[in-house]
BAKOL-226848 format. One record per atom (N, C-alpha, C, O): residue in three letters; x, y, z; atom name; residue number from 1. Coordinates in pm, whole numbers, plus 50000, padded with zeros to 5 digits. Layout:
ATOM  kolmar  east  north  up  vexmi  bamar
ATOM  ala  X  Y  Z  CA  NUM $
...
//
This chain:
ATOM  kolmar  east  north  up  vexmi  bamar
ATOM  met  28735  12735  47845  N  1 $
ATOM  met  28617  12756  47762  CA  1 $
ATOM  met  28541  12880  47805  C  1 $
ATOM  met  28476  12942  47720  O  1 $
ATOM  phe  28545  12920  47931  N  2 $
ATOM  phe  28464  13030  47978  CA  2 $
ATOM  phe  28545  13157  48005  C  2 $
ATOM  phe  28496  13246  48074  O  2 $
ATOM  asn  28666  13166  47952  N  3 $
ATOM  asn  28745  13288  47965  CA  3 $
ATOM  asn  28694  13391  47867  C  3 $
ATOM  asn  28653  13357  47756  O  3 $
ATOM  leu  28696  13518  47908  N  4 $
ATOM  leu  28650  13625  47821  CA  4 $
ATOM  leu  28755  13660  47717  C  4 $
ATOM  leu  28874  13669  47749  O  4 $
ATOM  asp  28711  13678  47595  N  5 $
ATOM  asp  28800  13731  47492  CA  5 $
ATOM  asp  28747  13868  47453  C  5 $
ATOM  asp  28649  13916  47512  O  5 $
ATOM  asn  28810  13933  47354  N  6 $
ATOM  asn  28766  14068  47313  CA  6 $
ATOM  asn  28620  14070  47270  C  6 $
ATOM  asn  28548  14165  47300  O  6 $
ATOM  asn  28577  13966  47199  N  7 $
ATOM  asn  28438  13961  47155  CA  7 $
ATOM  asn  28342  13957  47273  C  7 $
ATOM  asn  28242  14028  47274  O  7 $
ATOM  glu  28372  13873  47372  N  8 $
ATOM  glu  28282  13861  47486  CA  8 $
ATOM  glu  28283  13988  47572  C  8 $
ATOM  glu  28181  14023  47632  O  8 $
ATOM  glu  28396  14056  47579  N  9 $
ATOM  glu  28399  14186  47648  CA  9 $
ATOM  glu  28310  14286  47575  C  9 $
ATOM  glu  28240  14365  47638  O  9 $
ATOM  phe  28312  14282  47442  N  10 $
ATOM  phe  28226  14368  47361  CA  10 $
ATOM  phe  28079  14335  47388  C  10 $
ATOM  phe  27997  14425  47402  O  10 $
ATOM  leu  28048  14208  47395  N  11 $
ATOM  leu  27910  14165  47420  CA  11 $
ATOM  leu  27864  14206  47560  C  11 $
ATOM  leu  27748  14246  47577  O  11 $
ATOM  leu  27951  14197  47658  N  12 $
ATOM  leu  27915  14243  47792  CA  12 $
ATOM  leu  27897  14394  47796  C  12 $
ATOM  leu  27813  14444  47870  O  12 $
ATOM  ala  27975  14466  47716  N  13 $
ATOM  ala  27957  14612  47707  CA  13 $
ATOM  ala  27819  14643  47649  C  13 $
ATOM  ala  27754  14738  47693  O  13 $
ATOM  ala  27774  14564  47552  N  14 $
ATOM  ala  27640  14582  47496  CA  14 $
ATOM  ala  27534  14551  47600  C  14 $
ATOM  ala  27433  14621  47610  O  14 $
ATOM  lys  27556  14447  47678  N  15 $
ATOM  lys  27460  14411  47783  CA  15 $
ATOM  lys  27447  14524  47884  C  15 $
ATOM  lys  27337  14554  47931  O  15 $
ATOM  asn  27559  14588  47915  N  16 $
ATOM  asn  27561  14693  48017  CA  16 $
ATOM  asn  27546  14833  47960  C  16 $
ATOM  asn  27556  14931  48034  O  16 $
ATOM  ser  27523  14845  47830  N  17 $
ATOM  ser  27507  14973  47762  CA  17 $
ATOM  ser  27628  15065  47783  C  17 $
ATOM  ser  27613  15185  47805  O  17 $
ATOM  asn  27746  15006  47775  N  18 $
ATOM  asn  27871  15080  47793  CA  18 $
ATOM  asn  27922  15123  47655  C  18 $
ATOM  asn  28000  15052  47592  O  18 $
ATOM  ile  27876  15238  47610  N  19 $
ATOM  ile  27907  15286  47475  CA  19 $
ATOM  ile  28058  15306  47457  C  19 $
ATOM  ile  28111  15275  47351  O  19 $
ATOM  ala  28126  15357  47558  N  20 $
ATOM  ala  28271  15378  47547  CA  20 $
ATOM  ala  28343  15246  47520  C  20 $
ATOM  ala  28435  15241  47438  O  20 $
ATOM  ser  28303  15139  47587  N  21 $
ATOM  ser  28365  15007  47565  CA  21 $
ATOM  ser  28327  14951  47428  C  21 $
ATOM  ser  28407  14883  47365  O  21 $
ATOM  leu  28206  14980  47382  N  22 $
ATOM  leu  28166  14937  47248  CA  22 $
ATOM  leu  28253  15006  47143  C  22 $
ATOM  leu  28302  14942  47050  O  22 $
ATOM  lys  28273  15137  47159  N  23 $
ATOM  lys  28359  15212  47065  CA  23 $
ATOM  lys  28499  15156  47067  C  23 $
ATOM  lys  28560  15136  46962  O  23 $
ATOM  arg  28552  15130  47186  N  24 $
ATOM  arg  28686  15077  47200  CA  24 $
ATOM  arg  28697  14940  47132  C  24 $
ATOM  arg  28797  14911  47065  O  24 $
ATOM  gly  28596  14857  47149  N  25 $
ATOM  gly  28595  14726  47086  CA  25 $
ATOM  gly  28603  14735  46935  C  25 $
ATOM  gly  28683  14667  46872  O  25 $
ATOM  leu  28518  14821  46877  N  26 $
ATOM  leu  28521  14837  46731  CA  26 $
ATOM  leu  28654  14892  46684  C  26 $
ATOM  leu  28706  14849  46581  O  26 $
ATOM  ser  28710  14988  46758  N  27 $
ATOM  ser  28839  15044  46716  CA  27 $
ATOM  ser  28951  14942  46730  C  27 $
ATOM  ser  29056  14955  46665  O  27 $
ATOM  asn  28931  14840  46813  N  28 $
ATOM  asn  29031  14732  46828  CA  28 $
ATOM  asn  29003  14614  46735  C  28 $
ATOM  asn  29066  14510  46747  O  28 $
ATOM  gly  28909  14632  46643  N  29 $
ATOM  gly  28886  14530  46541  CA  29 $
ATOM  gly  28778  14428  46569  C  29 $
ATOM  gly  28764  14331  46494  O  29 $
ATOM  val  28702  14446  46675  N  30 $
ATOM  val  28592  14353  46702  CA  30 $
ATOM  val  28484  14374  46596  C  30 $
ATOM  val  28449  14487  46564  O  30 $
ATOM  asp  28431  14266  46544  N  31 $
ATOM  asp  28321  14270  46448  CA  31 $
ATOM  asp  28192  14299  46523  C  31 $
ATOM  asp  28159  14228  46618  O  31 $
ATOM  val  28118  14401  46482  N  32 $
ATOM  val  27994  14439  46550  CA  32 $
ATOM  val  27894  14324  46553  C  32 $
ATOM  val  27808  14318  46641  O  32 $
ATOM  asn  27904  14231  46458  N  33 $
ATOM  asn  27813  14117  46453  CA  33 $
ATOM  asn  27876  13989  46509  C  33 $
ATOM  asn  27828  13879  46481  O  33 $
ATOM  cys  27982  14004  46588  N  34 $
ATOM  cys  28045  13886  46649  CA  34 $
ATOM  cys  27944  13816  46740  C  34 $
ATOM  cys  27846  13875  46785  O  34 $
ATOM  arg  27970  13690  46764  N  35 $
ATOM  arg  27879  13610  46846  CA  35 $
ATOM  arg  27946  13564  46975  C  35 $
ATOM  arg  28067  13539  46979  O  35 $
ATOM  his  27865  13555  47078  N  36 $
ATOM  his  27908  13490  47201  CA  36 $
ATOM  his  27926  13342  47168  C  36 $
ATOM  his  27865  13293  47074  O  36 $
ATOM  gln  28007  13273  47244  N  37 $
ATOM  gln  28027  13130  47219  CA  37 $
ATOM  gln  27896  13051  47226  C  37 $
ATOM  gln  27890  12939  47176  O  37 $
ATOM  leu  27792  13108  47288  N  38 $
ATOM  leu  27663  13041  47294  CA  38 $
ATOM  leu  27566  13088  47186  C  38 $
ATOM  leu  27454  13036  47178  O  38 $
ATOM  gly  27606  13185  47102  N  39 $
ATOM  gly  27527  13211  46983  CA  39 $
ATOM  gly  27464  13347  46961  C  39 $
ATOM  gly  27416  13372  46850  O  39 $
ATOM  trp  27462  13437  47058  N  40 $
ATOM  trp  27395  13566  47038  CA  40 $
ATOM  trp  27496  13674  47000  C  40 $
ATOM  trp  27617  13658  47015  O  40 $
ATOM  thr  27441  13786  46952  N  41 $
ATOM  thr  27524  13901  46914  CA  41 $
ATOM  thr  27504  14015  47015  C  41 $
ATOM  thr  27420  14008  47104  O  41 $
ATOM  ala  27584  14119  46998  N  42 $
ATOM  ala  27572  14237  47084  CA  42 $
ATOM  ala  27434  14300  47071  C  42 $
ATOM  ala  27379  14348  47170  O  42 $
ATOM  leu  27379  14300  46952  N  43 $
ATOM  leu  27247  14359  46933  CA  43 $
ATOM  leu  27141  14279  47009  C  43 $
ATOM  leu  27054  14338  47072  O  43 $
ATOM  his  27148  14146  47004  N  44 $
ATOM  his  27054  14063  47080  CA  44 $
ATOM  his  27059  14097  47228  C  44 $
ATOM  his  26956  14119  47291  O  44 $
ATOM  val  27180  14102  47283  N  45 $
ATOM  val  27194  14122  47427  CA  45 $
ATOM  val  27155  14263  47470  C  45 $
ATOM  val  27101  14282  47578  O  45 $
ATOM  ser  27182  14361  47386  N  46 $
ATOM  ser  27141  14497  47424  CA  46 $
ATOM  ser  26989  14512  47417  C  46 $
ATOM  ser  26930  14582  47498  O  46 $
ATOM  val  26927  14446  47320  N  47 $
ATOM  val  26781  14452  47309  CA  47 $
ATOM  val  26714  14384  47428  C  47 $
ATOM  val  26625  14444  47490  O  47 $
ATOM  ile  26754  14262  47461  N  48 $
ATOM  ile  26686  14189  47569  CA  48 $
ATOM  ile  26700  14260  47702  C  48 $
ATOM  ile  26616  14244  47791  O  48 $
ATOM  asn  26808  14339  47718  N  49 $
ATOM  asn  26829  14412  47842  CA  49 $
ATOM  asn  26775  14554  47837  C  49 $
ATOM  asn  26795  14632  47931  O  49 $
ATOM  gly  26706  14590  47728  N  50 $
ATOM  gly  26640  14719  47718  CA  50 $
ATOM  gly  26733  14838  47708  C  50 $
ATOM  gly  26697  14949  47747  O  50 $
ATOM  asn  26852  14816  47655  N  51 $
ATOM  asn  26952  14922  47644  CA  51 $
ATOM  asn  26938  14997  47512  C  51 $
ATOM  asn  27012  14974  47417  O  51 $
ATOM  glu  26840  15086  47508  N  52 $
ATOM  glu  26806  15155  47384  CA  52 $
ATOM  glu  26923  15233  47324  C  52 $
ATOM  glu  26942  15232  47202  O  52 $
ATOM  lys  27003  15299  47407  N  53 $
ATOM  lys  27118  15374  47355  CA  53 $
ATOM  lys  27218  15282  47289  C  53 $
ATOM  lys  27272  15315  47183  O  53 $
ATOM  ala  27243  15167  47350  N  54 $
ATOM  ala  27335  15069  47290  CA  54 $
ATOM  ala  27278  15013  47161  C  54 $
ATOM  ala  27350  14996  47063  O  54 $
ATOM  val  27149  14984  47160  N  55 $
ATOM  val  27083  14933  47039  CA  55 $
ATOM  val  27100  15034  46925  C  55 $
ATOM  val  27141  14999  46815  O  55 $
ATOM  glu  27069  15159  46954  N  56 $
ATOM  glu  27079  15263  46852  CA  56 $
ATOM  glu  27224  15279  46805  C  56 $
ATOM  glu  27248  15292  46685  O  56 $
ATOM  trp  27318  15278  46896  N  57 $
ATOM  trp  27459  15293  46859  CA  57 $
ATOM  trp  27505  15175  46774  C  57 $
ATOM  trp  27572  15194  46673  O  57 $
ATOM  leu  27471  15054  46816  N  58 $
ATOM  leu  27513  14935  46741  CA  58 $
ATOM  leu  27460  14938  46598  C  58 $
ATOM  leu  27530  14897  46505  O  58 $
ATOM  ile  27337  14984  46580  N  59 $
ATOM  ile  27278  14988  46446  CA  59 $
ATOM  ile  27333  15104  46364  C  59 $
ATOM  ile  27383  15084  46253  O  59 $
ATOM  lys  27325  15224  46419  N  60 $
ATOM  lys  27355  15344  46340  CA  60 $
ATOM  lys  27503  15371  46325  C  60 $
ATOM  lys  27546  15417  46220  O  60 $
ATOM  val  27583  15345  46428  N  61 $
ATOM  val  27727  15370  46421  CA  61 $
ATOM  val  27801  15243  46383  C  61 $
ATOM  val  27887  15243  46295  O  61 $
ATOM  gly  27766  15133  46450  N  62 $
ATOM  gly  27837  15008  46427  CA  62 $
ATOM  gly  27795  14932  46303  C  62 $
ATOM  gly  27872  14851  46250  O  62 $
ATOM  gly  27673  14956  46255  N  63 $
ATOM  gly  27624  14884  46138  CA  63 $
ATOM  gly  27579  14742  46168  C  63 $
ATOM  gly  27587  14655  46081  O  63 $
ATOM  ala  27531  14717  46290  N  64 $
ATOM  ala  27485  14583  46328  CA  64 $
ATOM  ala  27370  14536  46240  C  64 $
ATOM  ala  27285  14615  46199  O  64 $
ATOM  asn  27369  14408  46212  N  65 $
ATOM  asn  27265  14345  46132  CA  65 $
ATOM  asn  27140  14325  46219  C  65 $
ATOM  asn  27141  14245  46312  O  65 $
ATOM  val  27033  14398  46188  N  66 $
ATOM  val  26911  14390  46270  CA  66 $
ATOM  val  26834  14261  46248  C  66 $
ATOM  val  26743  14229  46325  O  66 $
ATOM  asn  26868  14187  46145  N  67 $
ATOM  asn  26797  14063  46115  CA  67 $
ATOM  asn  26876  13937  46153  C  67 $
ATOM  asn  26836  13827  46118  O  67 $
ATOM  thr  26986  13954  46225  N  68 $
ATOM  thr  27066  13839  46264  CA  68 $
ATOM  thr  26987  13748  46358  C  68 $
ATOM  thr  26906  13795  46438  O  68 $
ATOM  gln  27011  13619  46347  N  69 $
ATOM  gln  26936  13522  46427  CA  69 $
ATOM  gln  27024  13464  46538  C  69 $
ATOM  gln  27141  13432  46516  O  69 $
ATOM  asp  26965  13450  46655  N  70 $
ATOM  asp  27034  13389  46768  CA  70 $
ATOM  asp  27057  13241  46738  C  70 $
ATOM  asp  26971  13176  46678  O  70 $
ATOM  glu  27171  13189  46778  N  71 $
ATOM  glu  27202  13048  46756  CA  71 $
ATOM  glu  27196  12968  46887  C  71 $
ATOM  glu  27233  12850  46890  O  71 $
ATOM  tyr  27149  13031  46995  N  72 $
ATOM  tyr  27137  12961  47123  CA  72 $
ATOM  tyr  27017  12867  47116  C  72 $
ATOM  tyr  26904  12911  47093  O  72 $
ATOM  ser  27041  12738  47136  N  73 $
ATOM  ser  26930  12644  47127  CA  73 $
ATOM  ser  26865  12620  47263  C  73 $
ATOM  ser  26745  12642  47277  O  73 $
ATOM  ser  26940  12575  47361  N  74 $
ATOM  ser  26892  12559  47498  CA  74 $
ATOM  ser  27013  12518  47581  C  74 $
ATOM  ser  27115  12476  47527  O  74 $
ATOM  ala  27001  12529  47711  N  75 $
ATOM  ala  27114  12493  47798  CA  75 $
ATOM  ala  27153  12347  47779  C  75 $
ATOM  ala  27271  12314  47776  O  75 $
ATOM  arg  27057  12261  47767  N  76 $
ATOM  arg  27088  12118  47752  CA  76 $
ATOM  arg  27156  12089  47619  C  76 $
ATOM  arg  27254  12015  47614  O  76 $
ATOM  arg  27105  12147  47512  N  77 $
ATOM  arg  27166  12125  47380  CA  77 $
ATOM  arg  27305  12187  47371  C  77 $
ATOM  arg  27398  12125  47319  O  77 $
ATOM  met  27319  12309  47421  N  78 $
ATOM  met  27448  12377  47416  CA  78 $
ATOM  met  27550  12301  47503  C  78 $
ATOM  met  27668  12296  47468  O  78 $
ATOM  ala  27506  12244  47613  N  79 $
ATOM  ala  27596  12167  47700  CA  79 $
ATOM  ala  27651  12046  47626  C  79 $
ATOM  ala  27769  12013  47641  O  79 $
ATOM  arg  27568  11980  47547  N  80 $
ATOM  arg  27617  11866  47470  CA  80 $
ATOM  arg  27722  11911  47368  C  80 $
ATOM  arg  27825  11846  47352  O  80 $
ATOM  val  27696  12021  47300  N  81 $
ATOM  val  27788  12072  47198  CA  81 $
ATOM  val  27921  12114  47261  C  81 $
ATOM  val  28028  12082  47209  O  81 $
ATOM  leu  27915  12184  47373  N  82 $
ATOM  leu  28035  12240  47436  CA  82 $
ATOM  leu  28096  12147  47541  C  82 $
ATOM  leu  28197  12179  47603  O  82 $
ATOM  lys  28033  12031  47561  N  83 $
ATOM  lys  28081  11934  47659  CA  83 $
ATOM  lys  28097  11997  47797  C  83 $
ATOM  lys  28203  11992  47860  O  83 $
ATOM  ala  27987  12057  47842  N  84 $
ATOM  ala  27980  12120  47973  CA  84 $
ATOM  ala  27850  12077  48039  C  84 $
ATOM  ala  27767  12012  47975  O  84 $
ATOM  ser  27832  12111  48163  N  85 $
ATOM  ser  27704  12078  48228  CA  85 $
ATOM  ser  27599  12181  48186  C  85 $
ATOM  ser  27630  12297  48160  O  85 $
ATOM  his  27476  12136  48181  N  86 $
ATOM  his  27369  12228  48142  CA  86 $
ATOM  his  27351  12338  48247  C  86 $
ATOM  his  27305  12447  48214  O  86 $
ATOM  his  27387  12309  48371  N  87 $
ATOM  his  27379  12412  48475  CA  87 $
ATOM  his  27483  12523  48450  C  87 $
ATOM  his  27454  12641  48468  O  87 $
ATOM  gln  27603  12485  48407  N  88 $
ATOM  gln  27706  12584  48372  CA  88 $
ATOM  gln  27658  12672  48257  C  88 $
ATOM  gln  27675  12794  48260  O  88 $
ATOM  ile  27599  12610  48157  N  89 $
ATOM  ile  27551  12684  48040  CA  89 $
ATOM  ile  27438  12778  48081  C  89 $
ATOM  ile  27436  12894  48039  O  89 $
ATOM  ala  27345  12730  48161  N  90 $
ATOM  ala  27234  12815  48207  CA  90 $
ATOM  ala  27286  12935  48287  C  90 $
ATOM  ala  27238  13047  48270  O  90 $
ATOM  gln  27384  12911  48374  N  91 $
ATOM  gln  27441  13021  48451  CA  91 $
ATOM  gln  27513  13120  48361  C  91 $
ATOM  gln  27503  13241  48381  O  91 $
ATOM  leu  27585  13070  48263  N  92 $
ATOM  leu  27654  13158  48168  CA  92 $
ATOM  leu  27553  13240  48089  C  92 $
ATOM  leu  27573  13360  48069  O  92 $
ATOM  arg  27446  13177  48045  N  93 $
ATOM  arg  27341  13248  47971  CA  93 $
ATOM  arg  27281  13359  48058  C  93 $
ATOM  arg  27261  13471  48013  O  93 $
ATOM  glu  27252  13326  48182  N  94 $
ATOM  glu  27194  13425  48273  CA  94 $
ATOM  glu  27290  13540  48299  C  94 $
ATOM  glu  27248  13656  48302  O  94 $
ATOM  his  27417  13511  48319  N  95 $
ATOM  his  27516  13614  48350  CA  95 $
ATOM  his  27553  13698  48228  C  95 $
ATOM  his  27564  13821  48239  O  95 $
ATOM  his  27571  13635  48114  N  96 $
ATOM  his  27618  13706  47995  CA  96 $
ATOM  his  27505  13756  47905  C  96 $
ATOM  his  27528  13843  47821  O  96 $
ATOM  phe  27385  13703  47921  N  97 $
ATOM  phe  27274  13745  47834  CA  97 $
ATOM  phe  27168  13818  47917  C  97 $
ATOM  phe  27160  13940  47910  O  97 $
ATOM  cys  27089  13746  47992  N  98 $
ATOM  cys  26994  13808  48084  CA  98 $
ATOM  cys  26942  13703  48181  C  98 $
ATOM  cys  26948  13583  48154  O  98 $
ATOM  ser  26891  13749  48292  N  99 $
ATOM  ser  26849  13656  48396  CA  99 $
ATOM  ser  26699  13630  48401  C  99 $
ATOM  ser  26653  13548  48480  O  99 $
ATOM  phe  26622  13700  48319  N  100 $
ATOM  phe  26477  13687  48335  CA  100 $
ATOM  phe  26408  13605  48226  C  100 $
ATOM  phe  26285  13599  48223  O  100 $
ATOM  ile  26485  13541  48137  N  101 $
ATOM  ile  26420  13447  48045  CA  101 $
ATOM  ile  26476  13308  48071  C  101 $
ATOM  ile  26586  13293  48124  O  101 $
ATOM  asn  26401  13209  48035  N  102 $
ATOM  asn  26434  13070  48063  CA  102 $
ATOM  asn  26553  13024  47980  C  102 $
ATOM  asn  26544  13015  47858  O  102 $
ATOM  ala  26663  12995  48046  N  103 $
ATOM  ala  26785  12950  47976  CA  103 $
ATOM  ala  26770  12809  47920  C  103 $
ATOM  ala  26851  12765  47839  O  103 $
ATOM  tyr  26666  12737  47963  N  104 $
ATOM  tyr  26645  12601  47916  CA  104 $
ATOM  tyr  26553  12595  47794  C  104 $
ATOM  tyr  26535  12488  47735  O  104 $
ATOM  ala  26495  12707  47756  N  105 $
ATOM  ala  26408  12713  47638  CA  105 $
ATOM  ala  26494  12731  47512  C  105 $
ATOM  ala  26612  12765  47520  O  105 $
ATOM  thr  26433  12708  47398  N  106 $
ATOM  thr  26502  12720  47270  CA  106 $
ATOM  thr  26478  12858  47210  C  106 $
ATOM  thr  26365  12905  47203  O  106 $
ATOM  tyr  26587  12923  47168  N  107 $
ATOM  tyr  26581  13057  47109  CA  107 $
ATOM  tyr  26645  13061  46971  C  107 $
ATOM  tyr  26668  13169  46916  O  107 $
ATOM  thr  26675  12947  46915  N  108 $
ATOM  thr  26736  12943  46783  CA  108 $
ATOM  thr  26647  13015  46683  C  108 $
ATOM  thr  26527  12989  46674  O  108 $
ATOM  gly  26708  13108  46609  N  109 $
ATOM  gly  26635  13181  46507  CA  109 $
ATOM  gly  26576  13312  46555  C  109 $
ATOM  gly  26525  13390  46474  O  109 $
ATOM  phe  26581  13339  46684  N  110 $
ATOM  phe  26526  13466  46735  CA  110 $
ATOM  phe  26610  13582  46682  C  110 $
ATOM  phe  26733  13578  46685  O  110 $
ATOM  thr  26542  13683  46634  N  111 $
ATOM  thr  26607  13806  46591  CA  111 $
ATOM  thr  26600  13907  46706  C  111 $
ATOM  thr  26529  13883  46803  O  111 $
ATOM  pro  26672  14018  46695  N  112 $
ATOM  pro  26656  14122  46798  CA  112 $
ATOM  pro  26510  14164  46815  C  112 $
ATOM  pro  26467  14195  46926  O  112 $
ATOM  leu  26434  14167  46707  N  113 $
ATOM  leu  26293  14206  46716  CA  113 $
ATOM  leu  26214  14109  46805  C  113 $
ATOM  leu  26128  14152  46882  O  113 $
ATOM  his  26243  13980  46796  N  114 $
ATOM  his  26176  13883  46884  CA  114 $
ATOM  his  26201  13919  47030  C  114 $
ATOM  his  26108  13919  47111  O  114 $
ATOM  tyr  26325  13951  47063  N  115 $
ATOM  tyr  26359  13984  47201  CA  115 $
ATOM  tyr  26295  14116  47243  C  115 $
ATOM  tyr  26256  14131  47359  O  115 $
ATOM  ala  26284  14212  47153  N  116 $
ATOM  ala  26218  14339  47185  CA  116 $
ATOM  ala  26070  14315  47216  C  116 $
ATOM  ala  26014  14380  47304  O  116 $
ATOM  val  26009  14224  47143  N  117 $
ATOM  val  25868  14192  47167  CA  117 $
ATOM  val  25852  14120  47301  C  117 $
ATOM  val  25758  14149  47375  O  117 $
ATOM  ile  25943  14028  47333  N  118 $
ATOM  ile  25938  13958  47462  CA  118 $
ATOM  ile  25938  14059  47577  C  118 $
ATOM  ile  25867  14042  47676  O  118 $
ATOM  thr  26020  14163  47564  N  119 $
ATOM  thr  26031  14262  47671  CA  119 $
ATOM  thr  25928  14373  47659  C  119 $
ATOM  thr  25919  14460  47745  O  119 $
ATOM  asp  25849  14371  47552  N  120 $
ATOM  asp  25745  14470  47528  CA  120 $
ATOM  asp  25801  14613  47531  C  120 $
ATOM  asp  25740  14705  47587  O  120 $
ATOM  asn  25919  14629  47467  N  121 $
ATOM  asn  25984  14759  47463  CA  121 $
ATOM  asn  25950  14827  47332  C  121 $
ATOM  asn  26014  14804  47229  O  121 $
ATOM  glu  25848  14911  47335  N  122 $
ATOM  glu  25796  14974  47213  CA  122 $
ATOM  glu  25899  15062  47144  C  122 $
ATOM  glu  25904  15067  47021  O  122 $
ATOM  asp  25982  15131  47220  N  123 $
ATOM  asp  26084  15218  47159  CA  123 $
ATOM  asp  26187  15137  47081  C  123 $
ATOM  asp  26225  15174  46969  O  123 $
ATOM  ile  26232  15027  47139  N  124 $
ATOM  ile  26329  14943  47069  CA  124 $
ATOM  ile  26263  14871  46952  C  124 $
ATOM  ile  26325  14856  46847  O  124 $
ATOM  ile  26139  14827  46968  N  125 $
ATOM  ile  26067  14766  46856  CA  125 $
ATOM  ile  26064  14863  46738  C  125 $
ATOM  ile  26094  14825  46625  O  125 $
ATOM  gln  26027  14987  46764  N  126 $
ATOM  gln  26020  15087  46657  CA  126 $
ATOM  gln  26156  15114  46596  C  126 $
ATOM  gln  26169  15126  46474  O  126 $
ATOM  leu  26258  15123  46679  N  127 $
ATOM  leu  26394  15146  46631  CA  127 $
ATOM  leu  26438  15034  46538  C  127 $
ATOM  leu  26496  15060  46433  O  127 $
ATOM  leu  26411  14911  46575  N  128 $
ATOM  leu  26446  14796  46490  CA  128 $
ATOM  leu  26366  14798  46360  C  128 $
ATOM  leu  26422  14775  46253  O  128 $
ATOM  leu  26237  14825  46368  N  129 $
ATOM  leu  26155  14831  46248  CA  129 $
ATOM  leu  26200  14942  46154  C  129 $
ATOM  leu  26200  14924  46033  O  129 $
ATOM  asp  26237  15056  46209  N  130 $
ATOM  asp  26282  15169  46129  CA  130 $
ATOM  asp  26415  15142  46059  C  130 $
ATOM  asp  26449  15209  45962  O  130 $
ATOM  asn  26490  15045  46110  N  131 $
ATOM  asn  26623  15017  46056  CA  131 $
ATOM  asn  26633  14880  45990  C  131 $
ATOM  asn  26742  14823  45981  O  131 $
ATOM  gly  26522  14829  45945  N  132 $
ATOM  gly  26530  14706  45866  CA  132 $
ATOM  gly  26447  14593  45915  C  132 $
ATOM  gly  26447  14486  45855  O  132 $
//
């Protein structure tokens, strides 16, 4: 259940602002709006980690949907769905998404703009607003 596939490698590239890996992912057929098994997209993860270059690339080159909603509900709820421990889910969320927000809180429906506001990143907020 926790093995990386092409989509998750693409999502980790977004988290780490690795534009070369993002380009490679798209050229290998990864959907720019693909989701992590826990519910977020590359745009969500690049925004929460403050990776402005990745955010801009995903929107302008990749065509990422700026209004997509996160489907991550909480570690406890996701654990029930995936039949895993909530501690495993929380650790996965922290490692694959970010470590500074509460993995046990509910984020269902959060858009990239919500995450930009949480991090108070004015440049990314403006970039998202300018693109939809």
